[in-house]
Jmol script that loads the backbone (N, CA, C; Angstrom):
load data "model"
ATOM      1  N   UNK A   1       0.844  -1.187   0.000  1.00  0.00           N
ATOM      2  CA  UNK A   1       0.000   0.000   0.000  1.00  0.00           C
ATOM      3  C   UNK A   1       0.885   1.244   0.000  1.00  0.00           C
ATOM      4  N   UNK A   2       0.667   2.098  -0.976  1.00  0.00           N
ATOM      5  CA  UNK A   2       1.459   3.311  -1.087  1.00  0.00           C
ATOM      6  C   UNK A   2       0.931   4.357  -0.117  1.00  0.00           C
ATOM      7  N   UNK A   3       1.859   4.983   0.587  1.00  0.00           N
ATOM      8  CA  UNK A   3       1.497   6.074   1.490  1.00  0.00           C
ATOM      9  C   UNK A   3       2.457   7.233   1.314  1.00  0.00           C
ATOM     10  N   UNK A   4       1.899   8.413   1.253  1.00  0.00           N
ATOM     11  CA  UNK A   4       2.667   9.651   1.262  1.00  0.00           C
ATOM     12  C   UNK A   4       2.126  10.493   2.409  1.00  0.00           C
ATOM     13  N   UNK A   5       3.005  10.863   3.315  1.00  0.00           N
ATOM     14  CA  UNK A   5       2.564  11.577   4.512  1.00  0.00           C
ATOM     15  C   UNK A   5       3.359  12.871   4.636  1.00  0.00           C
ATOM     16  N   UNK A   6       2.645  13.991   4.520  1.00  0.00           N
ATOM     17  CA  UNK A   6       3.287  15.292   4.632  1.00  0.00           C
ATOM     18  C   UNK A   6       3.320  15.752   6.083  1.00  0.00           C
ATOM     19  N   UNK A   7       4.287  16.581   6.393  1.00  0.00           N
ATOM     20  CA  UNK A   7       4.381  17.199   7.707  1.00  0.00           C
ATOM     21  C   UNK A   7       5.150  18.503   7.564  1.00  0.00           C
ATOM     22  N   UNK A   8       5.108  19.300   8.621  1.00  0.00           N
ATOM     23  CA  UNK A   8       5.905  20.520   8.645  1.00  0.00           C
ATOM     24  C   UNK A   8       5.126  21.795   8.389  1.00  0.00           C
ATOM     25  N   UNK A   9       3.858  21.673   8.087  1.00  0.00           N
ATOM     26  CA  UNK A   9       3.067  22.865   7.870  1.00  0.00           C
ATOM     27  C   UNK A   9       2.805  23.595   9.176  1.00  0.00           C
ATOM     28  N   UNK A  10       2.220  24.781   9.059  1.00  0.00           N
ATOM     29  CA  UNK A  10       1.907  25.557  10.249  1.00  0.00           C
ATOM     30  C   UNK A  10       1.658  27.003   9.914  1.00  0.00           C
ATOM     31  N   UNK A  11       1.729  27.817  10.946  1.00  0.00           N
ATOM     32  CA  UNK A  11       1.503  29.246  10.802  1.00  0.00           C
ATOM     33  C   UNK A  11       2.842  29.960  10.777  1.00  0.00           C
ATOM     34  N   UNK A  12       3.013  30.865   9.819  1.00  0.00           N
ATOM     35  CA  UNK A  12       4.259  31.620   9.698  1.00  0.00           C
ATOM     36  C   UNK A  12       3.939  33.054   9.324  1.00  0.00           C
ATOM     37  N   UNK A  13       4.835  33.937   9.673  1.00  0.00           N
ATOM     38  CA  UNK A  13       4.676  35.332   9.270  1.00  0.00           C
ATOM     39  C   UNK A  13       5.301  35.539   7.895  1.00  0.00           C
ATOM     40  N   UNK A  14       4.837  36.539   7.205  1.00  0.00           N
ATOM     41  CA  UNK A  14       5.414  36.875   5.909  1.00  0.00           C
ATOM     42  C   UNK A  14       6.916  37.107   6.062  1.00  0.00           C
ATOM     43  N   UNK A  15       7.669  36.539   5.139  1.00  0.00           N
ATOM     44  CA  UNK A  15       9.113  36.657   5.178  1.00  0.00           C
ATOM     45  C   UNK A  15       9.814  35.516   5.883  1.00  0.00           C
ATOM     46  N   UNK A  16       9.062  34.710   6.598  1.00  0.00           N
ATOM     47  CA  UNK A  16       9.654  33.592   7.333  1.00  0.00           C
ATOM     48  C   UNK A  16       9.871  32.391   6.416  1.00  0.00           C
ATOM     49  N   UNK A  17      10.398  31.333   7.019  1.00  0.00           N
ATOM     50  CA  UNK A  17      10.683  30.108   6.275  1.00  0.00           C
ATOM     51  C   UNK A  17      10.016  28.913   6.933  1.00  0.00           C
ATOM     52  N   UNK A  18       9.658  27.945   6.136  1.00  0.00           N
ATOM     53  CA  UNK A  18       9.146  26.657   6.598  1.00  0.00           C
ATOM     54  C   UNK A  18       9.707  25.578   5.692  1.00  0.00           C
ATOM     55  N   UNK A  19       9.883  24.393   6.246  1.00  0.00           N
ATOM     56  CA  UNK A  19      10.289  23.250   5.434  1.00  0.00           C
ATOM     57  C   UNK A  19       9.256  22.151   5.594  1.00  0.00           C
ATOM     58  N   UNK A  20       8.678  21.742   4.498  1.00  0.00           N
ATOM     59  CA  UNK A  20       7.729  20.645   4.486  1.00  0.00           C
ATOM     60  C   UNK A  20       8.459  19.338   4.186  1.00  0.00           C
ATOM     61  N   UNK A  21       7.963  18.255   4.747  1.00  0.00           N
ATOM     62  CA  UNK A  21       8.521  16.931   4.499  1.00  0.00           C
ATOM     63  C   UNK A  21       7.420  16.018   3.995  1.00  0.00           C
ATOM     64  N   UNK A  22       7.819  15.038   3.227  1.00  0.00           N
ATOM     65  CA  UNK A  22       6.878  14.024   2.740  1.00  0.00           C
ATOM     66  C   UNK A  22       7.571  12.674   2.856  1.00  0.00           C
ATOM     67  N   UNK A  23       7.003  11.808   3.676  1.00  0.00           N
ATOM     68  CA  UNK A  23       7.543  10.466   3.869  1.00  0.00           C
ATOM     69  C   UNK A  23       6.791   9.489   2.977  1.00  0.00           C
ATOM     70  N   UNK A  24       7.525   8.772   2.140  1.00  0.00           N
ATOM     71  CA  UNK A  24       6.917   7.834   1.198  1.00  0.00           C
ATOM     72  C   UNK A  24       7.170   6.396   1.642  1.00  0.00           C
ATOM     73  N   UNK A  25       6.181   5.554   1.437  1.00  0.00           N
ATOM     74  CA  UNK A  25       6.334   4.132   1.728  1.00  0.00           C
ATOM     75  C   UNK A  25       5.484   3.332   0.761  1.00  0.00           C
ATOM     76  N   UNK A  26       5.844   2.063   0.584  1.00  0.00           N
ATOM     77  CA  UNK A  26       5.060   1.183  -0.276  1.00  0.00           C
ATOM     78  C   UNK A  26       5.351   1.313  -1.750  1.00  0.00           C
ATOM     79  N   UNK A  27       6.404   2.051  -2.099  1.00  0.00           N
ATOM     80  CA  UNK A  27       6.769   2.173  -3.505  1.00  0.00           C
ATOM     81  C   UNK A  27       8.266   2.362  -3.614  1.00  0.00           C
ATOM     82  N   UNK A  28       8.784   2.102  -4.807  1.00  0.00           N
ATOM     83  CA  UNK A  28      10.206   2.315  -5.064  1.00  0.00           C
ATOM     84  C   UNK A  28      10.398   3.808  -5.322  1.00  0.00           C
ATOM     85  N   UNK A  29      10.616   4.530  -4.252  1.00  0.00           N
ATOM     86  CA  UNK A  29      10.610   5.989  -4.295  1.00  0.00           C
ATOM     87  C   UNK A  29      11.655   6.530  -5.264  1.00  0.00           C
ATOM     88  N   UNK A  30      12.829   5.951  -5.241  1.00  0.00           N
ATOM     89  CA  UNK A  30      13.940   6.481  -6.032  1.00  0.00           C
ATOM     90  C   UNK A  30      13.697   6.383  -7.530  1.00  0.00           C
ATOM     91  N   UNK A  31      12.759   5.571  -7.962  1.00  0.00           N
ATOM     92  CA  UNK A  31      12.498   5.376  -9.391  1.00  0.00           C
ATOM     93  C   UNK A  31      11.326   6.186  -9.912  1.00  0.00           C
ATOM     94  N   UNK A  32      10.805   7.070  -9.081  1.00  0.00           N
ATOM     95  CA  UNK A  32       9.592   7.797  -9.473  1.00  0.00           C
ATOM     96  C   UNK A  32       9.754   9.306  -9.401  1.00  0.00           C
ATOM     97  N   UNK A  33       9.125   9.970 -10.357  1.00  0.00           N
ATOM     98  CA  UNK A  33       9.024  11.423 -10.280  1.00  0.00           C
ATOM     99  C   UNK A  33       8.084  11.791  -9.133  1.00  0.00           C
ATOM    100  N   UNK A  34       8.417  12.883  -8.465  1.00  0.00           N
ATOM    101  CA  UNK A  34       7.618  13.338  -7.335  1.00  0.00           C
ATOM    102  C   UNK A  34       7.410  14.832  -7.442  1.00  0.00           C
ATOM    103  N   UNK A  35       6.371  15.311  -6.788  1.00  0.00           N
ATOM    104  CA  UNK A  35       6.084  16.728  -6.893  1.00  0.00           C
ATOM    105  C   UNK A  35       5.356  17.267  -5.686  1.00  0.00           C
ATOM    106  N   UNK A  36       5.304  18.583  -5.637  1.00  0.00           N
ATOM    107  CA  UNK A  36       4.534  19.315  -4.633  1.00  0.00           C
ATOM    108  C   UNK A  36       3.477  20.149  -5.350  1.00  0.00           C
ATOM    109  N   UNK A  37       2.270  20.123  -4.796  1.00  0.00           N
ATOM    110  CA  UNK A  37       1.171  20.933  -5.286  1.00  0.00           C
ATOM    111  C   UNK A  37       0.534  21.623  -4.092  1.00  0.00           C
ATOM    112  N   UNK A  38      -0.267  22.632  -4.368  1.00  0.00           N
ATOM    113  CA  UNK A  38      -0.970  23.310  -3.284  1.00  0.00           C
ATOM    114  C   UNK A  38      -2.360  23.724  -3.750  1.00  0.00           C
ATOM    115  N   UNK A  39      -3.222  23.881  -2.785  1.00  0.00           N
ATOM    116  CA  UNK A  39      -4.588  24.292  -3.093  1.00  0.00           C
ATOM    117  C   UNK A  39      -5.107  25.197  -1.988  1.00  0.00           C
ATOM    118  N   UNK A  40      -5.469  26.392  -2.377  1.00  0.00           N
ATOM    119  CA  UNK A  40      -6.065  27.348  -1.451  1.00  0.00           C
ATOM    120  C   UNK A  40      -7.582  27.229  -1.521  1.00  0.00           C
ATOM    121  N   UNK A  41      -8.275  27.620  -0.479  1.00  0.00           N
ATOM    122  CA  UNK A  41      -9.738  27.535  -0.486  1.00  0.00           C
ATOM    123  C   UNK A  41     -10.349  28.272  -1.667  1.00  0.00           C
ATOM    124  N   UNK A  42     -11.234  27.594  -2.374  1.00  0.00           N
ATOM    125  CA  UNK A  42     -11.904  28.216  -3.501  1.00  0.00           C
ATOM    126  C   UNK A  42     -11.086  28.299  -4.768  1.00  0.00           C
ATOM    127  N   UNK A  43      -9.878  27.733  -4.738  1.00  0.00           N
ATOM    128  CA  UNK A  43      -9.007  27.782  -5.909  1.00  0.00           C
ATOM    129  C   UNK A  43      -8.669  26.386  -6.385  1.00  0.00           C
ATOM    130  N   UNK A  44      -8.197  26.306  -7.614  1.00  0.00           N
ATOM    131  CA  UNK A  44      -7.813  25.014  -8.154  1.00  0.00           C
ATOM    132  C   UNK A  44      -6.448  24.601  -7.630  1.00  0.00           C
ATOM    133  N   UNK A  45      -6.181  23.302  -7.727  1.00  0.00           N
ATOM    134  CA  UNK A  45      -4.875  22.798  -7.348  1.00  0.00           C
ATOM    135  C   UNK A  45      -3.811  23.417  -8.233  1.00  0.00           C
ATOM    136  N   UNK A  46      -2.694  23.758  -7.623  1.00  0.00           N
ATOM    137  CA  UNK A  46      -1.649  24.516  -8.313  1.00  0.00           C
ATOM    138  C   UNK A  46      -0.319  23.795  -8.165  1.00  0.00           C
ATOM    139  N   UNK A  47       0.391  23.686  -9.262  1.00  0.00           N
ATOM    140  CA  UNK A  47       1.722  23.099  -9.247  1.00  0.00           C
ATOM    141  C   UNK A  47       2.691  24.000  -8.484  1.00  0.00           C
ATOM    142  N   UNK A  48       3.578  23.378  -7.710  1.00  0.00           N
ATOM    143  CA  UNK A  48       4.595  24.128  -6.983  1.00  0.00           C
ATOM    144  C   UNK A  48       6.001  23.745  -7.466  1.00  0.00           C
ATOM    145  N   UNK A  49       6.323  22.457  -7.384  1.00  0.00           N
ATOM    146  CA  UNK A  49       7.664  22.005  -7.752  1.00  0.00           C
ATOM    147  C   UNK A  49       7.633  20.513  -8.027  1.00  0.00           C
ATOM    148  N   UNK A  50       8.605  20.042  -8.787  1.00  0.00           N
ATOM    149  CA  UNK A  50       8.674  18.621  -9.077  1.00  0.00           C
ATOM    150  C   UNK A  50      10.098  18.203  -9.385  1.00  0.00           C
ATOM    151  N   UNK A  51      10.393  16.930  -9.125  1.00  0.00           N
ATOM    152  CA  UNK A  51      11.717  16.373  -9.386  1.00  0.00           C
ATOM    153  C   UNK A  51      11.563  15.056 -10.133  1.00  0.00           C
ATOM    154  N   UNK A  52      12.376  14.883 -11.158  1.00  0.00           N
ATOM    155  CA  UNK A  52      12.367  13.631 -11.894  1.00  0.00           C
ATOM    156  C   UNK A  52      13.036  12.526 -11.087  1.00  0.00           C
ATOM    157  N   UNK A  53      12.801  11.293 -11.500  1.00  0.00           N
ATOM    158  CA  UNK A  53      13.371  10.164 -10.763  1.00  0.00           C
ATOM    159  C   UNK A  53      14.887  10.147 -10.851  1.00  0.00           C
ATOM    160  N   UNK A  54      15.422  10.632 -11.949  1.00  0.00           N
ATOM    161  CA  UNK A  54      16.854  10.527 -12.227  1.00  0.00           C
ATOM    162  C   UNK A  54      17.658  11.675 -11.641  1.00  0.00           C
ATOM    163  N   UNK A  55      17.020  12.533 -10.877  1.00  0.00           N
ATOM    164  CA  UNK A  55      17.742  13.675 -10.340  1.00  0.00           C
ATOM    165  C   UNK A  55      17.687  14.845 -11.297  1.00  0.00           C
ATOM    166  N   UNK A  56      18.695  15.649 -11.295  1.00  0.00           N
ATOM    167  CA  UNK A  56      18.682  16.827 -12.135  1.00  0.00           C
ATOM    168  C   UNK A  56      17.994  17.982 -11.439  1.00  0.00           C
ATOM    169  N   UNK A  57      17.864  19.068 -12.139  1.00  0.00           N
ATOM    170  CA  UNK A  57      17.311  20.253 -11.535  1.00  0.00           C
ATOM    171  C   UNK A  57      15.797  20.127 -11.400  1.00  0.00           C
ATOM    172  N   UNK A  58      15.259  20.540 -10.286  1.00  0.00           N
ATOM    173  CA  UNK A  58      13.804  20.532 -10.130  1.00  0.00           C
ATOM    174  C   UNK A  58      13.164  21.561 -11.062  1.00  0.00           C
ATOM    175  N   UNK A  59      11.900  21.409 -11.286  1.00  0.00           N
ATOM    176  CA  UNK A  59      11.126  22.420 -11.999  1.00  0.00           C
ATOM    177  C   UNK A  59      10.220  23.119 -10.989  1.00  0.00           C
ATOM    178  N   UNK A  60       9.981  24.397 -11.197  1.00  0.00           N
ATOM    179  CA  UNK A  60       9.222  25.200 -10.251  1.00  0.00           C
ATOM    180  C   UNK A  60       8.165  26.029 -10.966  1.00  0.00           C
ATOM    181  N   UNK A  61       7.121  26.324 -10.231  1.00  0.00           N
ATOM    182  CA  UNK A  61       6.170  27.312 -10.702  1.00  0.00           C
ATOM    183  C   UNK A  61       6.826  28.687 -10.644  1.00  0.00           C
ATOM    184  N   UNK A  62       6.449  29.551 -11.554  1.00  0.00           N
ATOM    185  CA  UNK A  62       7.019  30.895 -11.572  1.00  0.00           C
ATOM    186  C   UNK A  62       6.801  31.615 -10.245  1.00  0.00           C
ATOM    187  N   UNK A  63       5.679  31.333  -9.600  1.00  0.00           N
ATOM    188  CA  UNK A  63       5.320  32.042  -8.371  1.00  0.00           C
ATOM    189  C   UNK A  63       6.228  31.708  -7.197  1.00  0.00           C
ATOM    190  N   UNK A  64       6.950  30.592  -7.289  1.00  0.00           N
ATOM    191  CA  UNK A  64       7.819  30.190  -6.174  1.00  0.00           C
ATOM    192  C   UNK A  64       9.286  30.133  -6.568  1.00  0.00           C
ATOM    193  N   UNK A  65       9.575  30.298  -7.844  1.00  0.00           N
ATOM    194  CA  UNK A  65      10.951  30.236  -8.322  1.00  0.00           C
ATOM    195  C   UNK A  65      11.819  31.226  -7.556  1.00  0.00           C
ATOM    196  N   UNK A  66      12.946  30.731  -7.059  1.00  0.00           N
ATOM    197  CA  UNK A  66      13.858  31.587  -6.312  1.00  0.00           C
ATOM    198  C   UNK A  66      13.568  31.674  -4.826  1.00  0.00           C
ATOM    199  N   UNK A  67      12.401  31.217  -4.407  1.00  0.00           N
ATOM    200  CA  UNK A  67      12.041  31.244  -2.981  1.00  0.00           C
ATOM    201  C   UNK A  67      11.929  29.842  -2.395  1.00  0.00           C
ATOM    202  N   UNK A  68      11.466  28.903  -3.186  1.00  0.00           N
ATOM    203  CA  UNK A  68      11.269  27.528  -2.733  1.00  0.00           C
ATOM    204  C   UNK A  68      12.333  26.613  -3.336  1.00  0.00           C
ATOM    205  N   UNK A  69      12.702  25.600  -2.571  1.00  0.00           N
ATOM    206  CA  UNK A  69      13.644  24.597  -3.051  1.00  0.00           C
ATOM    207  C   UNK A  69      13.100  23.215  -2.741  1.00  0.00           C
ATOM    208  N   UNK A  70      12.946  22.415  -3.768  1.00  0.00           N
ATOM    209  CA  UNK A  70      12.486  21.035  -3.596  1.00  0.00           C
ATOM    210  C   UNK A  70      13.687  20.096  -3.733  1.00  0.00           C
ATOM    211  N   UNK A  71      13.750  19.097  -2.863  1.00  0.00           N
ATOM    212  CA  UNK A  71      14.832  18.126  -2.958  1.00  0.00           C
ATOM    213  C   UNK A  71      14.362  16.817  -2.363  1.00  0.00           C
ATOM    214  N   UNK A  72      15.085  15.776  -2.689  1.00  0.00           N
ATOM    215  CA  UNK A  72      14.687  14.440  -2.251  1.00  0.00           C
ATOM    216  C   UNK A  72      15.881  13.715  -1.652  1.00  0.00           C
ATOM    217  N   UNK A  73      15.576  12.816  -0.724  1.00  0.00           N
ATOM    218  CA  UNK A  73      16.582  11.936  -0.138  1.00  0.00           C
ATOM    219  C   UNK A  73      16.103  10.522  -0.401  1.00  0.00           C
ATOM    220  N   UNK A  74      16.610   9.924  -1.453  1.00  0.00           N
ATOM    221  CA  UNK A  74      16.126   8.600  -1.841  1.00  0.00           C
ATOM    222  C   UNK A  74      16.473   7.526  -0.826  1.00  0.00           C
ATOM    223  N   UNK A  75      17.552   7.713  -0.106  1.00  0.00           N
ATOM    224  CA  UNK A  75      17.943   6.728   0.899  1.00  0.00           C
ATOM    225  C   UNK A  75      16.931   6.668   2.034  1.00  0.00           C
ATOM    226  N   UNK A  76      16.248   7.781   2.267  1.00  0.00           N
ATOM    227  CA  UNK A  76      15.267   7.843   3.352  1.00  0.00           C
ATOM    228  C   UNK A  76      13.829   7.850   2.840  1.00  0.00           C
ATOM    229  N   UNK A  77      13.657   7.769   1.515  1.00  0.00           N
ATOM    230  CA  UNK A  77      12.315   7.848   0.916  1.00  0.00           C
ATOM    231  C   UNK A  77      11.593   9.127   1.344  1.00  0.00           C
ATOM    232  N   UNK A  78      12.320  10.226   1.270  1.00  0.00           N
ATOM    233  CA  UNK A  78      11.779  11.496   1.726  1.00  0.00           C
ATOM    234  C   UNK A  78      11.837  12.554   0.621  1.00  0.00           C
ATOM    235  N   UNK A  79      10.821  13.388   0.619  1.00  0.00           N
ATOM    236  CA  UNK A  79      10.769  14.541  -0.270  1.00  0.00           C
ATOM    237  C   UNK A  79      10.603  15.778   0.608  1.00  0.00           C
ATOM    238  N   UNK A  80      11.257  16.869   0.218  1.00  0.00           N
ATOM    239  CA  UNK A  80      11.219  18.076   1.023  1.00  0.00           C
ATOM    240  C   UNK A  80      10.884  19.299   0.162  1.00  0.00           C
ATOM    241  N   UNK A  81      10.332  20.290   0.832  1.00  0.00           N
ATOM    242  CA  UNK A  81      10.104  21.572   0.181  1.00  0.00           C
ATOM    243  C   UNK A  81      10.507  22.651   1.174  1.00  0.00           C
ATOM    244  N   UNK A  82      11.637  23.283   0.889  1.00  0.00           N
ATOM    245  CA  UNK A  82      12.084  24.391   1.722  1.00  0.00           C
ATOM    246  C   UNK A  82      11.487  25.663   1.162  1.00  0.00           C
ATOM    247  N   UNK A  83      10.759  26.371   2.001  1.00  0.00           N
ATOM    248  CA  UNK A  83      10.045  27.572   1.566  1.00  0.00           C
ATOM    249  C   UNK A  83      10.599  28.784   2.302  1.00  0.00           C
ATOM    250  N   UNK A  84      11.189  29.671   1.557  1.00  0.00           N
ATOM    251  CA  UNK A  84      11.744  30.902   2.121  1.00  0.00           C
ATOM    252  C   UNK A  84      10.947  32.106   1.652  1.00  0.00           C
ATOM    253  N   UNK A  85      11.122  33.206   2.354  1.00  0.00           N
ATOM    254  CA  UNK A  85      10.458  34.470   1.985  1.00  0.00           C
ATOM    255  C   UNK A  85       8.968  34.252   1.736  1.00  0.00           C
ATOM    256  N   UNK A  86       8.329  33.605   2.669  1.00  0.00           N
ATOM    257  CA  UNK A  86       6.923  33.268   2.506  1.00  0.00           C
ATOM    258  C   UNK A  86       6.061  34.518   2.367  1.00  0.00           C
ATOM    259  N   UNK A  87       5.012  34.373   1.567  1.00  0.00           N
ATOM    260  CA  UNK A  87       4.075  35.455   1.316  1.00  0.00           C
ATOM    261  C   UNK A  87       2.667  34.994   1.708  1.00  0.00           C
ATOM    262  N   UNK A  88       1.786  35.912   2.037  1.00  0.00           N
ATOM    263  CA  UNK A  88       0.409  35.512   2.352  1.00  0.00           C
ATOM    264  C   UNK A  88      -0.231  34.696   1.235  1.00  0.00           C
ATOM    265  N   UNK A  89       0.118  34.955   0.006  1.00  0.00           N
ATOM    266  CA  UNK A  89      -0.459  34.207  -1.113  1.00  0.00           C
ATOM    267  C   UNK A  89       0.066  32.778  -1.205  1.00  0.00           C
ATOM    268  N   UNK A  90       1.042  32.420  -0.364  1.00  0.00           N
ATOM    269  CA  UNK A  90       1.494  31.034  -0.291  1.00  0.00           C
ATOM    270  C   UNK A  90       0.584  30.197   0.605  1.00  0.00           C
ATOM    271  N   UNK A  91      -0.361  30.825   1.264  1.00  0.00           N
ATOM    272  CA  UNK A  91      -1.279  30.113   2.140  1.00  0.00           C
ATOM    273  C   UNK A  91      -2.098  29.105   1.342  1.00  0.00           C
ATOM    274  N   UNK A  92      -2.018  27.844   1.760  1.00  0.00           N
ATOM    275  CA  UNK A  92      -2.699  26.768   1.051  1.00  0.00           C
ATOM    276  C   UNK A  92      -2.440  25.458   1.780  1.00  0.00           C
ATOM    277  N   UNK A  93      -3.180  24.438   1.377  1.00  0.00           N
ATOM    278  CA  UNK A  93      -2.832  23.074   1.766  1.00  0.00           C
ATOM    279  C   UNK A  93      -1.822  22.558   0.748  1.00  0.00           C
ATOM    280  N   UNK A  94      -0.738  22.011   1.241  1.00  0.00           N
ATOM    281  CA  UNK A  94       0.344  21.528   0.373  1.00  0.00           C
ATOM    282  C   UNK A  94       0.324  20.001   0.347  1.00  0.00           C
ATOM    283  N   UNK A  95       0.425  19.467  -0.864  1.00  0.00           N
ATOM    284  CA  UNK A  95       0.356  18.035  -1.078  1.00  0.00           C
ATOM    285  C   UNK A  95       1.612  17.539  -1.798  1.00  0.00           C
ATOM    286  N   UNK A  96       2.118  16.406  -1.385  1.00  0.00           N
ATOM    287  CA  UNK A  96       3.150  15.756  -2.174  1.00  0.00           C
ATOM    288  C   UNK A  96       2.477  14.667  -3.017  1.00  0.00           C
ATOM    289  N   UNK A  97       3.099  14.348  -4.124  1.00  0.00           N
ATOM    290  CA  UNK A  97       2.519  13.402  -5.056  1.00  0.00           C
ATOM    291  C   UNK A  97       3.634  12.634  -5.765  1.00  0.00           C
ATOM    292  N   UNK A  98       3.285  11.454  -6.250  1.00  0.00           N
ATOM    293  CA  UNK A  98       4.268  10.613  -6.939  1.00  0.00           C
ATOM    294  C   UNK A  98       3.610   9.914  -8.125  1.00  0.00           C
ATOM    295  N   UNK A  99       4.440   9.594  -9.122  1.00  0.00           N
ATOM    296  CA  UNK A  99       3.962   8.851 -10.274  1.00  0.00           C
ATOM    297  C   UNK A  99       3.790   7.376  -9.912  1.00  0.00           C
ATOM    298  N   UNK A 100       2.895   6.705 -10.598  1.00  0.00           N
ATOM    299  CA  UNK A 100       2.828   5.252 -10.534  1.00  0.00           C
ATOM    300  C   UNK A 100       3.902   4.639 -11.444  1.00  0.00           C
ATOM    301  N   UNK A 101       4.036   5.172 -12.647  1.00  0.00           N
ATOM    302  CA  UNK A 101       4.997   4.641 -13.610  1.00  0.00           C
ATOM    303  C   UNK A 101       6.399   5.115 -13.250  1.00  0.00           C
ATOM    304  N   UNK A 102       7.325   4.201 -13.327  1.00  0.00           N
ATOM    305  CA  UNK A 102       8.698   4.518 -12.925  1.00  0.00           C
ATOM    306  C   UNK A 102       9.492   5.109 -14.075  1.00  0.00           C
ATOM    307  N   UNK A 103      10.538   5.805 -13.712  1.00  0.00           N
ATOM    308  CA  UNK A 103      11.566   6.294 -14.624  1.00  0.00           C
ATOM    309  C   UNK A 103      11.023   7.250 -15.682  1.00  0.00           C
ATOM    310  N   UNK A 104      10.200   8.181 -15.234  1.00  0.00           N
ATOM    311  CA  UNK A 104       9.704   9.225 -16.111  1.00  0.00           C
ATOM    312  C   UNK A 104      10.151  10.583 -15.584  1.00  0.00           C
ATOM    313  N   UNK A 105      10.229  11.535 -16.478  1.00  0.00           N
ATOM    314  CA  UNK A 105      10.561  12.889 -16.053  1.00  0.00           C
ATOM    315  C   UNK A 105       9.374  13.525 -15.351  1.00  0.00           C
ATOM    316  N   UNK A 106       9.666  14.439 -14.477  1.00  0.00           N
ATOM    317  CA  UNK A 106       8.611  15.107 -13.715  1.00  0.00           C
ATOM    318  C   UNK A 106       7.813  16.050 -14.600  1.00  0.00           C
ATOM    319  N   UNK A 107       6.609  16.335 -14.158  1.00  0.00           N
ATOM    320  CA  UNK A 107       5.707  17.214 -14.892  1.00  0.00           C
ATOM    321  C   UNK A 107       5.003  18.155 -13.932  1.00  0.00           C
ATOM    322  N   UNK A 108       4.547  19.271 -14.452  1.00  0.00           N
ATOM    323  CA  UNK A 108       3.754  20.201 -13.659  1.00  0.00           C
ATOM    324  C   UNK A 108       2.265  19.871 -13.747  1.00  0.00           C
ATOM    325  N   UNK A 109       1.902  18.881 -14.519  1.00  0.00           N
ATOM    326  CA  UNK A 109       0.519  18.490 -14.727  1.00  0.00           C
ATOM    327  C   UNK A 109       0.090  17.540 -13.624  1.00  0.00           C
ATOM    328  N   UNK A 110      -0.844  17.968 -12.793  1.00  0.00           N
ATOM    329  CA  UNK A 110      -1.220  17.150 -11.642  1.00  0.00           C
ATOM    330  C   UNK A 110      -1.843  15.825 -12.068  1.00  0.00           C
ATOM    331  N   UNK A 111      -2.414  15.760 -13.276  1.00  0.00           N
ATOM    332  CA  UNK A 111      -3.058  14.515 -13.712  1.00  0.00           C
ATOM    333  C   UNK A 111      -2.049  13.409 -13.986  1.00  0.00           C
ATOM    334  N   UNK A 112      -0.774  13.752 -14.054  1.00  0.00           N
ATOM    335  CA  UNK A 112       0.261  12.734 -14.274  1.00  0.00           C
ATOM    336  C   UNK A 112       0.613  11.994 -12.984  1.00  0.00           C
ATOM    337  N   UNK A 113       0.177  12.508 -11.859  1.00  0.00           N
ATOM    338  CA  UNK A 113       0.535  11.941 -10.566  1.00  0.00           C
ATOM    339  C   UNK A 113      -0.581  11.027 -10.062  1.00  0.00           C
ATOM    340  N   UNK A 114      -0.192   9.859  -9.576  1.00  0.00           N
ATOM    341  CA  UNK A 114      -1.161   8.852  -9.188  1.00  0.00           C
ATOM    342  C   UNK A 114      -1.325   8.709  -7.684  1.00  0.00           C
ATOM    343  N   UNK A 115      -0.295   9.024  -6.958  1.00  0.00           N
ATOM    344  CA  UNK A 115      -0.330   8.863  -5.502  1.00  0.00           C
ATOM    345  C   UNK A 115      -0.235  10.245  -4.844  1.00  0.00           C
ATOM    346  N   UNK A 116      -1.072  10.442  -3.838  1.00  0.00           N
ATOM    347  CA  UNK A 116      -1.160  11.738  -3.175  1.00  0.00           C
ATOM    348  C   UNK A 116      -1.175  11.572  -1.663  1.00  0.00           C
ATOM    349  N   UNK A 117      -0.561  12.539  -0.995  1.00  0.00           N
ATOM    350  CA  UNK A 117      -0.651  12.580   0.460  1.00  0.00           C
ATOM    351  C   UNK A 117      -1.936  13.273   0.891  1.00  0.00           C
ATOM    352  N   UNK A 118      -2.113  13.381   2.195  1.00  0.00           N
ATOM    353  CA  UNK A 118      -3.335  13.975   2.735  1.00  0.00           C
ATOM    354  C   UNK A 118      -3.238  15.490   2.840  1.00  0.00           C
ATOM    355  N   UNK A 119      -2.037  16.009   2.704  1.00  0.00           N
ATOM    356  CA  UNK A 119      -1.851  17.449   2.728  1.00  0.00           C
ATOM    357  C   UNK A 119      -1.453  17.978   4.092  1.00  0.00           C
ATOM    358  N   UNK A 120      -0.758  19.102   4.087  1.00  0.00           N
ATOM    359  CA  UNK A 120      -0.404  19.809   5.309  1.00  0.00           C
ATOM    360  C   UNK A 120      -0.668  21.298   5.070  1.00  0.00           C
ATOM    361  N   UNK A 121      -1.277  21.940   6.037  1.00  0.00           N
ATOM    362  CA  UNK A 121      -1.708  23.325   5.868  1.00  0.00           C
ATOM    363  C   UNK A 121      -0.573  24.293   6.188  1.00  0.00           C
ATOM    364  N   UNK A 122      -0.406  25.254   5.302  1.00  0.00           N
ATOM    365  CA  UNK A 122       0.528  26.350   5.514  1.00  0.00           C
ATOM    366  C   UNK A 122      -0.274  27.654   5.490  1.00  0.00           C
ATOM    367  N   UNK A 123      -0.147  28.423   6.558  1.00  0.00           N
ATOM    368  CA  UNK A 123      -0.846  29.700   6.643  1.00  0.00           C
ATOM    369  C   UNK A 123       0.178  30.797   6.901  1.00  0.00           C
ATOM    370  N   UNK A 124       0.202  31.782   6.015  1.00  0.00           N
ATOM    371  CA  UNK A 124       1.168  32.866   6.133  1.00  0.00           C
ATOM    372  C   UNK A 124       0.417  34.162   6.423  1.00  0.00           C
ATOM    373  N   UNK A 125       0.763  34.777   7.533  1.00  0.00           N
ATOM    374  CA  UNK A 125       0.107  36.022   7.923  1.00  0.00           C
ATOM    375  C   UNK A 125       0.958  37.216   7.503  1.00  0.00           C
ATOM    376  N   UNK A 126       0.284  38.304   7.218  1.00  0.00           N
ATOM    377  CA  UNK A 126       0.991  39.511   6.772  1.00  0.00           C
ATOM    378  C   UNK A 126       1.407  40.391   7.943  1.00  0.00           C
TER     379      UNK A 126
END
end "model"
wireframe off; spacefill off
backbone 0.3
color backbone group
């Protein structure tokens, strides 16, 4: 059974930093593309960042480029999202996701991801 469990969300002031974690189990984590998405109330799910299975540079949404850093630790089956210079518009539930098919490049298209965590809430106050 595949499980993705996010943690690290919370309340932060604008300009602060938070690091989200995603613990994966039940799948060969190192062979799969993984990503972070977010969804604010009343809005559609939004791509944040993604990493291909083979490593290389992550891809980012324009809105977080230069502020967020996504990275993975395959030895620990962990995915991370370091968020710096947080803004009130970053407020959302953040989800990690993984592909079912192995050895594919990452995508910003949420429909490409088959496994999802339950989400962790990030609230940024001004």
